[in-house]
C-alpha angles and dihedrals in degrees: 000000000000113000121217089239090053090050093049094044094048100051144029098245121202096165135032112253111252094248089065096051109111113213097215138142107276089238087071089071097050121102113206134212121312118264132187110250120211115273120205120198102211094192089067090053096049102033109007127115117277089260093050092046093050090050092051091049089055090048090051091052092048092049091051092047100043103031115007082217137080145155123245123211131180088029097150097238106130117241089233090061094054094040091050090050094052091046092048092051090050089051091052092053089048090061116106117275088246092057093047093047088069086077098043102117138170121287116276134045113343128160091239126013134170119191150128135253109003109281113352092197094062108018109116088202125015119246125233093247143103119196147189119205122191128178096218100173148087083011114028117227132166142175111263091227139102101038112260095014094116095053093049093046093049093053093045092048092051093048094049092048089055091050093047091050092053090050092049089053091054092045090051090055092046087060091053091254131125114281096252096037098111093039091054098037093050095035087230095173088066093030132117125276117188120192114205117187115193127198118196109183120205110283127211092214109027092168094067102048140041136225090213127347124238108295145139125237128243117234135050101282136001119207116202137191127174143182124254096290118093127219111132118117123183126201111236123170090345093305131102116244119198110224121223107181123210115247113279093008130129122228114220131193131181116240136216092269091057087055091048094045093050092043091241098312089115111034128204113247127238113229139162141198121234125192135227142208097231107070150327115296118209122192128177121200127184115199115204123202146139125288112298095251095049116114110226119207134148114294113250092239091063102028108094092157109356113242098194137050119237118254134174112259092233092053092050092050091050091048091056096041094052098046136061114286102243127150112286095331093135094048090048089062094065100041113120 
């Protein structure tokens, strides 16, 4: 397996190799006008007055309904924690190819997996991306290299779980449900948390390839941080919106299992990663969901009638990981 980083480091590229050229409609590479994405002040949700808290809950509901995507500020995660996580991920990708290959596993759900593109067995064109995936909860696991990585990852994972839980409480209330409804229904405290670190090296022809194609995420919520290079686009009202996060903020998107759970009231959002010529973009997403063996189906309070079939969380993850990454193709398979 040749990583994109290995390709870029080993040669002076002027053109993208043919296997990375994505044969897509040119519109896929167009970024449309800027729009203001919803911003949620978490401090008002967790420690604001009753009036402020009620307002933020309404804002959360609107963001989940209209966008499936929002930015969180004043979230309480120290800047040092996020900076250390980005630096540690960069250090991992700077390991030798031989050291990283220790974590190159088979396709599908593995506790730790290093790889490139998305799924080399089914990708029609390879994507300009290397990745590291780690299932960090309910049982914490970490690569043993680089030095200090495990300690940083454990702290970051804990902090992002706490943030996700607070958001899920607010989202529950925005649906007219009890504050802890989603946490209890989905057994989130014992649920799965997958950390996915993405590396997008500089690309000589960013207009002919993709970091990741348009897709939605599995899980309830995905929390994302990134370094200074931009590249995230979100689909909103059938147009692509380039995302420029505020300093020290988290980007949040609702996943397929939020759409299933809410019977389509809150829909997962389609997004993509584009690449650039200037520098290496690093993004770190943590996907939060129920335990792997939990069957997710619409909650009775919102299912009249149910619009999705129930499916075990593990089976849904494996379905996505072993097929082409394409829009909401996995979710479409369980629509009633």
